[in-house]
C-alpha positions in Angstrom: 33.8 51.4 -30.8 36.4 48.9 -29.4 33.6 46.9 -27.7 31.6 46.7 -30.9 34.6 45.3 -32.7 35.2 42.6 -30.0 31.5 41.7 -30.1 31.5 41.5 -33.9 34.6 39.3 -33.9 33.1 36.9 -31.3 29.9 36.7 -33.3 31.8 36.0 -36.5 33.7 33.2 -34.8 30.4 31.7 -33.3 28.7 32.0 -36.7 31.6 30.1 -38.4 31.6 27.4 -35.8 27.8 27.0 -36.0 27.9 26.9 -39.8 30.5 24.1 -39.6 28.2 22.1 -37.2 25.3 22.7 -39.5 27.2 21.4 -42.5 28.4 18.3 -40.6 24.9 17.6 -39.3 23.3 18.0 -42.7 25.8 15.6 -44.3 25.3 13.1 -41.5 21.6 13.3 -41.0 20.2 15.1 -44.1 19.1 18.6 -44.9 15.7 18.3 -43.3 16.5 16.4 -40.2 15.3 18.0 -36.9 18.9 18.5 -35.7 19.9 20.3 -39.0 16.9 22.5 -38.8 17.6 23.4 -35.1 21.2 24.3 -35.9 20.1 26.3 -38.9 17.7 28.3 -36.6 20.5 29.0 -34.1 22.7 30.2 -37.1 19.9 32.4 -38.3 19.6 34.0 -34.8 23.4 34.7 -34.7 23.3 36.2 -38.2 20.4 38.5 -37.1 22.5 39.5 -34.0 25.4 40.4 -36.4 23.0 42.3 -38.6 21.9 44.5 -35.7 25.5 45.5 -34.9 26.0 46.9 -38.4 
């Protein structure tokens, strides 16, 4: 159980960091820029990982 908690905390921190990068990229380059879409896809994968833990 302890290990699950640590993994969950790490994922939540990563998700927050990636979300901030995505927002910054979207504001700088636009919502449909290649970079924004790529960061969004990384965020989606991390959110899916988090979903699997629950």
